[in-house]
N, CA, C and O of each residue as an XYZ file, in Angstrom:
224
protein
N      86.092    162.758    -21.171
C      84.936    162.561    -22.061
C      84.764    163.600    -23.013
O      84.529    164.764    -22.686
N      84.888    163.168    -24.294
C      84.927    164.230    -25.495
C      83.448    164.800    -25.677
O      82.514    164.000    -25.622
N      83.219    166.083    -25.880
C      81.762    166.379    -25.975
C      81.475    166.321    -27.755
O      82.251    166.417    -28.707
N      80.240    166.154    -27.679
C      79.854    166.178    -29.137
C      78.148    166.494    -28.966
O      77.651    166.700    -27.859
N      77.354    166.496    -30.233
C      76.058    166.542    -30.014
C      75.296    165.616    -29.579
O      75.286    164.519    -30.137
N      74.456    165.907    -28.416
C      73.578    165.164    -27.555
C      72.423    165.553    -27.364
O      72.108    166.691    -27.712
N      71.463    164.652    -26.730
C      70.176    165.190    -26.437
C      70.243    165.393    -25.206
O      71.208    164.918    -24.607
N      69.149    166.225    -24.412
C      69.147    166.522    -23.179
C      69.085    165.424    -22.327
O      69.685    165.366    -21.253
N      68.279    164.438    -22.843
C      68.062    163.010    -22.063
C      69.425    162.473    -21.853
O      69.738    162.207    -20.693
N      70.442    162.238    -22.976
C      71.613    161.444    -22.860
C      72.368    162.239    -22.281
O      73.342    161.625    -21.847
N      72.416    163.592    -21.994
C      73.123    164.564    -21.077
C      73.080    164.016    -19.631
O      74.026    163.586    -18.972
N      71.669    164.131    -19.250
C      71.015    164.013    -18.051
C      71.413    161.948    -17.491
O      71.559    161.407    -16.395
N      71.436    161.555    -18.591
C      71.753    159.922    -18.108
C      73.175    160.042    -17.576
O      73.442    159.526    -16.490
N      74.143    160.717    -18.302
C      75.446    160.703    -17.879
C      75.853    161.203    -16.708
O      76.931    160.869    -16.215
N      74.958    162.133    -16.090
C      75.125    162.575    -14.793
C      74.011    161.756    -13.587
O      73.882    162.131    -12.421
N      73.370    160.711    -14.146
C      72.521    159.860    -13.433
C      71.554    160.442    -12.704
O      71.245    160.056    -11.576
N      70.916    161.594    -13.422
C      69.751    162.302    -13.002
C      68.586    162.228    -14.169
O      68.735    161.794    -15.312
N      67.263    162.823    -13.514
C      66.512    163.102    -14.847
C      66.620    164.408    -15.406
O      67.544    165.145    -15.059
N      65.884    164.717    -16.122
C      66.099    165.829    -17.301
C      65.672    167.105    -16.220
O      66.362    168.123    -16.172
N      64.692    166.959    -15.533
C      64.150    168.078    -14.643
C      65.251    168.481    -13.743
O      65.505    169.683    -13.671
N      65.992    167.572    -12.993
C      67.106    167.892    -12.277
C      68.220    168.715    -12.734
O      68.699    169.636    -12.073
N      68.682    168.282    -14.092
C      69.829    168.820    -14.746
C      69.279    169.830    -15.401
O      70.156    170.457    -15.996
N      67.982    170.368    -15.595
C      67.537    171.621    -16.065
C      67.674    172.707    -14.982
O      67.980    173.861    -15.280
N      67.433    172.295    -13.676
C      67.568    172.951    -12.296
C      68.876    173.322    -12.251
O      69.139    174.507    -12.044
N      69.855    172.423    -12.428
C      71.253    172.255    -12.043
C      71.931    173.615    -12.992
O      72.798    174.424    -12.660
N      71.207    173.497    -14.195
C      72.036    174.616    -15.234
C      71.023    175.865    -15.252
O      71.152    176.688    -16.159
N      70.075    176.027    -14.335
C      69.610    177.218    -14.451
C      70.436    178.473    -14.353
O      70.021    179.465    -14.952
N      71.459    178.540    -13.729
C      72.371    179.976    -13.848
C      72.866    180.200    -15.289
O      73.101    181.309    -15.769
N      72.992    179.057    -15.906
C      73.796    179.439    -17.157
C      72.840    179.337    -18.391
O      73.345    179.226    -19.509
N      71.385    179.372    -18.228
C      70.526    178.783    -19.237
C      70.247    179.573    -20.035
O      69.748    179.145    -21.076
N      70.466    181.158    -19.866
C      70.536    182.171    -21.154
C      71.615    182.038    -22.050
O      71.484    182.062    -23.274
N      72.859    181.873    -21.350
C      74.023    181.532    -22.026
C      73.881    180.532    -23.259
O      74.404    180.655    -24.366
N      72.990    179.442    -22.772
C      73.094    178.270    -23.460
C      71.977    178.330    -24.913
O      71.963    177.535    -25.853
N      71.242    179.345    -24.738
C      70.303    179.543    -25.768
C      69.576    178.150    -26.147
O      69.800    177.677    -27.261
N      68.803    177.550    -25.346
C      68.520    176.041    -25.174
C      67.115    176.090    -26.268
O      66.390    177.073    -26.119
N      66.772    175.220    -27.191
C      65.974    175.015    -27.913
C      65.482    173.381    -27.561
O      66.006    172.737    -26.652
N      64.458    172.874    -28.384
C      64.076    171.565    -27.997
C      64.658    170.551    -28.802
O      64.342    169.361    -28.769
N      65.776    171.221    -29.739
C      66.651    170.179    -30.215
C      67.884    169.563    -29.736
O      68.049    169.691    -28.523
N      68.529    169.115    -30.181
C      69.792    168.512    -29.627
C      70.674    169.634    -29.134
O      70.523    170.803    -29.489
N      71.579    169.225    -28.320
C      72.310    170.480    -27.914
C      73.776    170.241    -28.627
O      74.480    169.231    -28.640
N      73.993    171.623    -29.255
C      75.523    171.811    -29.963
C      76.507    171.190    -28.940
O      76.344    170.710    -27.818
N      77.612    171.377    -29.754
C      78.891    170.686    -28.977
C      79.487    171.689    -28.314
O      80.427    171.450    -27.556
N      79.054    172.848    -28.498
C      79.630    174.355    -27.707
C      79.015    174.427    -26.425
O      79.554    174.836    -25.397
N      77.318    173.809    -26.609
C      76.528    173.983    -25.098
C      76.930    172.685    -24.355
O      77.060    172.738    -23.132
N      77.138    171.498    -25.034
C      77.580    170.736    -23.929
C      78.989    170.774    -23.422
O      79.250    170.175    -22.378
N      79.899    171.412    -24.055
C      81.219    171.681    -23.426
C      80.925    172.906    -22.336
O      81.488    172.887    -21.242
N      79.981    174.000    -22.718
C      79.538    174.874    -21.568
C      79.152    174.193    -20.333
O      79.522    174.526    -19.207
N      78.384    173.215    -20.623
C      77.403    172.361    -19.397
C      78.781    171.584    -18.591
O      79.016    171.608    -17.383
N      79.500    170.972    -19.566
C      80.849    170.051    -18.655
C      81.735    171.165    -17.783
O      82.260    170.781    -16.738
N      81.829    171.966    -18.036
C      82.489    173.147    -17.664
C      81.741    173.853    -16.329
O      82.324    174.307    -15.345
N      80.678    173.828    -16.505
C      79.660    174.564    -15.243
C      79.485    173.638    -14.192
O      79.407    173.972    -13.010
N      79.410    172.284    -14.676
C      79.207    171.182    -13.838
C      80.233    170.153    -13.596
O      80.106    169.244    -12.775
N      81.082    170.309    -14.223
C      82.284    169.234    -14.294
C      81.860    168.073    -14.853
O      80.790    167.671    -14.397
N      82.244    167.564    -15.498
C      82.347    166.221    -16.213
C      81.918    165.144    -15.793
O      82.704    164.546    -15.058
N      80.671    164.523    -16.040
C      80.337    163.325    -15.317
C      81.387    162.298    -15.378
O      82.203    162.239    -16.297
N      81.348    161.450    -14.330
C      82.290    160.401    -14.115
C      82.127    159.130    -15.188
O      82.878    158.158    -15.112
């Protein structure tokens, strides 16, 4: 699955969980991601995919 700019909700839907659950899963790398309220940049999406493995 190619990475691109996505919202946090879109990313959570790909993993089949709610946003709060996804946020808990990525807690260990949260500081590296520099999360804001805006859409996730491509590099942030790639980093999450590497940490959690790409969704099916």
